[in-house]
C-alpha positions as CSV (number, residue, x, y, z in Angstrom):
1,X,11.0,-2.7,-32.4
2,X,7.3,-2.9,-33.1
3,X,5.6,-5.5,-35.3
4,X,2.1,-6.5,-36.3
5,X,1.8,-10.2,-37.0
6,X,-1.0,-11.9,-38.8
7,X,-1.7,-15.6,-38.8
8,X,-3.4,-18.6,-37.1
9,X,-3.1,-19.0,-33.3
10,X,-0.3,-21.6,-33.8
11,X,1.6,-19.3,-36.2
12,X,1.3,-16.4,-33.8
13,X,2.5,-18.5,-30.9
14,X,5.5,-19.7,-33.0
15,X,6.4,-16.2,-34.2
16,X,6.1,-14.7,-30.7
17,X,8.4,-17.4,-29.3
18,X,10.9,-16.9,-32.1
19,X,10.9,-13.1,-31.7
20,X,11.1,-13.4,-27.9
21,X,14.3,-15.4,-28.4
22,X,15.8,-12.4,-30.2
23,X,15.1,-10.0,-27.4
24,X,12.6,-9.1,-24.7
25,X,8.8,-8.7,-25.3
26,X,7.9,-5.4,-23.7
27,X,4.3,-5.3,-24.8
28,X,2.0,-7.9,-26.3
29,X,-1.5,-6.8,-27.5
30,X,-4.5,-8.9,-27.6
31,X,-5.3,-11.0,-30.6
32,X,-7.8,-9.5,-32.9
33,X,-9.8,-11.9,-35.1
34,X,-9.8,-11.1,-38.8
35,X,-12.9,-11.5,-41.0
36,X,-13.8,-12.3,-44.6
37,X,-11.3,-14.4,-46.5
38,X,-9.0,-14.2,-43.4
39,X,-11.5,-15.8,-41.0
40,X,-9.7,-18.0,-38.6
41,X,-6.6,-15.8,-38.6
42,X,-5.7,-13.1,-36.0
43,X,-3.6,-9.9,-35.8
44,X,-1.2,-9.4,-32.9
45,X,0.9,-6.3,-32.0
46,X,4.3,-6.9,-30.3
47,X,6.8,-4.4,-28.9
48,X,10.3,-5.8,-28.4
49,X,13.6,-4.7,-27.0
50,X,16.2,-6.2,-29.3
51,X,20.0,-6.2,-28.7
52,X,22.2,-4.0,-31.0
53,X,24.7,-5.6,-33.4
54,X,27.6,-5.0,-30.9
55,X,25.7,-6.8,-28.1
56,X,24.7,-9.7,-30.5
57,X,28.4,-10.2,-31.5
58,X,29.3,-10.2,-27.8
59,X,26.6,-12.8,-27.1
60,X,27.8,-14.9,-30.0
61,X,31.4,-14.9,-28.8
62,X,30.1,-16.0,-25.4
63,X,28.3,-18.9,-26.9
64,X,24.8,-17.4,-26.5
65,X,22.1,-17.1,-29.1
66,X,21.8,-18.5,-32.6
67,X,20.5,-17.1,-35.9
68,X,17.3,-18.5,-37.3
69,X,17.6,-20.2,-40.7
70,X,14.5,-18.8,-42.3
71,X,14.8,-20.9,-45.5
72,X,14.8,-24.1,-43.4
73,X,11.9,-22.9,-41.3
74,X,9.8,-22.0,-44.4
75,X,10.6,-25.5,-45.9
76,X,9.1,-27.1,-42.8
77,X,6.0,-24.8,-42.7
78,X,2.7,-26.4,-43.5
79,X,-0.1,-24.4,-45.2
80,X,-2.8,-23.1,-42.9
């Protein structure tokens, strides 16, 4: 899986950690500063190896891994 992330340094750190919990980070690009109205924010490219649905269900039955509650995470998020 490949993703481009945009955010502050703290947001990128949190997102990278959360995505790394879902799989394995294969490649992490350097942070590119954004300009204009997005000054203070960065872009980051990540390439991840993520388990298939069958592997996830096997992990869940073994007691490993948890799903992220995005609604709860968004409720706790502070504006940049």
